[in-house]
N, C-alpha and C positions, 0 to 999 in steps of 0.2 A: 416339072420341064417348064421352062419360059417361054414366052414367045418372043420374038424379035419387038422392041421397042416398048415391051410393058416393064413395070416397076416390080421391084419384090416388095412384095407387101410387109408392113412395118410389123414386126411382131411385139406386142407392148410387154414391158416386164412385169414380172410379178410386183407386189409392195415389197417382198423380201430382197430382191434384187437391186442393185446399184441402179442409178440410170433414170431414175424416174422421181425428182426432186419435187413433181406436184403430189405425190404418195407418199414417201419417204420423210421429208422432211418436218411436215406436221407429226407424224408419228412419233420421229426420233426425238423433236422437241418435248412432246408429251411425257414419255419416258423420262426423259431426263429432268423435266421437272419433278415428277414423282418422287425421282430419286433423289432430288436435292431436298423435296420437302418431309422426305422420310428419313433421309440424315439428320437434317435440321431438328426435327421433332425429337430425335433421339438425342442430340447434343443436350437440347433442353431440357428434357425430361431426366436426361443425366446429371446436367447440371442444378433442376429443381432437387432432385433424390438427397444428391451429395449436399446440397446446401441442408438440407433438413437433418443432416446426420453430423452436421457440423466440420465438415471436410469438404474440400474441393474436388474434382474430378481425379486430380493430377496427385492428391494427397495433400494437398495445401491447407491450413487453419482457416477455416473459416467459422470458427465460430462466433455468436454474435452476442448472446447473453450466456454469462458464464457463473451458474449458482456457485456459492461457497459453503453455505447455509442453510439448512433447510428445517425449523424447529416446529413442534406440533403441542399444544397444551390446548387444556381444556378449563374453561372458567366453570368458577366455584358457583356461583349464582345463577348462570343461566344454562349449565350444562355443556354448552356449545363448544367445539373446538375453535383455535384460531391457528393460523399456520404464519409463521414470522419466516419471511425469507431475505435471505442476506444476497448480492450478487455484484459482480462490476459488470459493463458494457463500454468498453473503450473504444469499439470499432463501431458502436451505434452514435448517431449525431445528437447533442444535445436536444433535450425538447421532443425528441420520437416519443410516440404515445405506444406502448409494445401490450399488446392483450395476453394474459397468462389463462391458459385454458385449463383448470384443473379435471384431470381426466381419471376415468377408474376403468382400467378393460377396453379401452379405446372408446368408452362413453363420455361424452361431455356432462360434467357435475354440476360446473359453476365458473363465471368468466370473471376475471378481476383486470383491472387496466392500471397500470403505471406509466409514469414518466420520467424520461432519462433526464437526471439533473445534471448540474454544470459539471460535477465532480465524476460524474459516470458510475457513481457508488450507490445500488439500490440497499434500502432496508424497509422492508414493506410489510405489516402485519394485516392479515387477511382474516377476517371473522365468517365461519363456513356455515353453509345453512346444514340444519338438524341432519346429521349421518351418524350410522351405527358402526361400529367400532367390526372391522373385518380384518381378517391375516392376509387379504390380499392388497398388493401397494398401487399408491395411487401416483401420478408423474404430472409435471405441467407440461405444457407444448406452449411454446411464446409463437405469437405472430404479430407481423410488423404489416401493417394495410395502410399504402399511400393513398387511399382515399381518406383515411382517419388522422393524416397529418398538414399542419400547415404547410404553405408553400415554400417558405424558408425551409423545413424539415425535407421536403419533396427536394429541391434544389440539393440541399448536402446529400439524399440518399442517391439522387442522379450523378454524383462525382464519382462514386467509386460503382462500376457496373459487375465486379467482379465478386464482390460481395452481396450486392444488390441489384441482380440480373433482372431487368423489365419483363422478362419473360416469364419469371418465375414468381412474379409478385401474385398477391400479397406472400411476405416471406416468413415461412415458419423452420420451428428448430422444434427437435424432438429431444427430450432431458431426460436419456434412458439411463443417465448415469447419477441420474439424482432422483430416484424412489424412493417412495417411505408410506409408512403405515399409519392410520388416523386410530390413536385410542392405543393402551396399554396393554401387556399379556395380559393382568388380571380382567381386563376389560372386554377384551376380543374372546375369550373363553366364557365370561359371562353371557356375552351377546350370543354366542354359538348354542349354548347350553339352552337359552331359551328358544330359541331359532327351531332347534331340534324338536324341542317338548311341544311346540304349536302345530310342529308337521304331523309329529306322532298321533296329537289327539285329535286331528282334522281326519288322515286316514282310518285311523280305527273308530270314531263313529261311522264313516262312510261304510266300512267294511260291517258295522252292527247293523244298519239300517238294511244293507244287501241280506244280510242274514234271516232278519224278522219278517223281511217280507217273504221270503222261501219257506220260512216256517209256518208263517201264517197260512200260505196257501195250501200245506200240508194239512193243517189243522184243518181247514175249511173240509179239504177231503175226506177227513177222520170224523168229523162232525164234532170236532172238540172247540172250535173256537168261531166266531163269526158267524154264527147260525142261530135261526129260532129253536123256540122250544122242539119244535117238530122238526127240528133236524135240516131244515131248508137253508141256503144261503143267506143271510141278512146283509142285504148289501150297505145299508147306512153305517152298518156297525165298521164294516169294510171301508168304507170311503171315509169314516174318519179318523180310520187307522191312516189310510195311504195320503189322505189329504194334509191332514194335522201331522202327522208323524213323520211320513217320510218325504212326500213330496216339497212341503212347504220347509220343513230343515236343510232338505237337498239345496233348496233354492237359496236359502241362507247362507249355506256354505259358500255357493259358487257367487254371489254377490261379493262376500268377506275375501275369497281369494281373488277375485278383479280389484278390487280397490285397494287391497296391498300390492298392487303392480306399479301404484303411485307413492308407497308407502317408504322413506328413507330407509327404515330397518331393511327391508326386504330387498334395497339395491342389490344385494351379491346375490341373491335368492332368485333372482327371476326366473330362470332356467326350471327349476324346481318347483315354481309356482306352475307353471306351465303342465308340467306334469299332472301336480295335484287336482289342476282342473280339467286336464283329460280323465283324469282319474274320476272325478265328481260327475263327468256328462257320461262316461261308462258305465257307471253306480246308477244314472239317473233312468239310462237306457236298458239296463237289467231290470230295476224294480218296476217300470211302469210295463215291460213284457212279461214279466211274471204275471203281475195283475192282469194284463190281457188274457193272457192262457188261461188265468182263473174263470174269468165269464164266459169264455168260448166253454171249458169244461164244466160248467153249471149252467149251458144251453143258451147263454144270453150273448147278447151284442157286445161287446166290449166299450166302456166307459170313455167317450170323449176326453175325460181328465187324465186318460193313461196316453189316448191315440195321438192326443196332439194338446200336452201340457203346455199353460200359456207364460209361465217365467221358468220352467223347467229347460234348460239346455240338454237335449238328448242328441246330438247329431254327432255320432261318435265317426273317428276317420274312417273306420272298415266299412262305412256305407250302412246296408239292412242287415248284417251279420252283427247276429246279436256278441258283447263280450262275453269272454270264459272267465272263470277265476282265476286262469293262469294270465289270462292279458291283464287283470287287475293287479295280481303280484308282480307281473313285470314292471307294471308303472309305479308301484310302490319300492322296488328295489332301486329304480331308475332316480327316484328322488332321494332314498338313502344312501345312495353312491355322491349324489353331489352335496348332501349336508354332512356326508361324514356320520350318517348314524349307523350303529354297529346291529346287528340281528336283533342282538339280546335288549338293547333299547327299544328296537321298532315293536317288540311282541310278536314279531315274524306274523307276516302274511295277511291277506283280505278273506 
């Protein structure tokens, strides 16, 4: 009920209602700006992706560098491979510097740079760094970076914003249709055979160390080894065995595995190396734990050489849980699957 002469109180609209420009316009502006940014980013990303695949968003041909031939040869004297590429670049300005990224499983192996000649016909020979033959294919990724071009070339690039959209720079092209292998069939098979033998030898050696420690502990309990004439535990003999024939050799294996991550021969086998390293850590954990158990059974405090080995990595993924024999076998099988080792070749299990 309103009194005479009084004014009806004004009810302020909620932000979702019309009629309150002080609230709704900024919000509407913000929403529209977000929509514009989202749509723009989608268009740019689509064009950049399409550019990399050599086609436009509407299917138009955006191929920049077209390979016509890729030939791999091996030097008789230095034993290194060379890659000879033949390509045409009718749409790329003369004088443009193009980086050719040699990749393997998306990993960058080596970068070469070419300059587009006056006739836009490219024929270059590249000496590849030391690589091991592998059945997995290599591929080039070409990149045109405006920061590496002369002012004249950049002016020419600016003239064609369809082929060279500024938002997509540097302009990258993936040459999926021109993949190739390095090495002959015979070279690849010989390399794989050598690699497989290397892996088998290492994990068999680790399995042997694991078994020797367990057998040694049983021999101490039976009084047949690592004991004094009176039958008591001879710690010195045991430590000579553990420190020189187990821990030291496991350390050498771990160091060798880590170094091979940088070895070109193992480029295609880094995941297998990771599992082999994990296996060495598990064996290190098992053997030092077995030694600690032996000390405890003999009424002695475990040796610090077992509880905190200085160079041997014993930090297993399972934390405090001691790896079981089945854990070792699982790691061996993972290595075998990656390298293509049959159960007969591996001699089976740890």
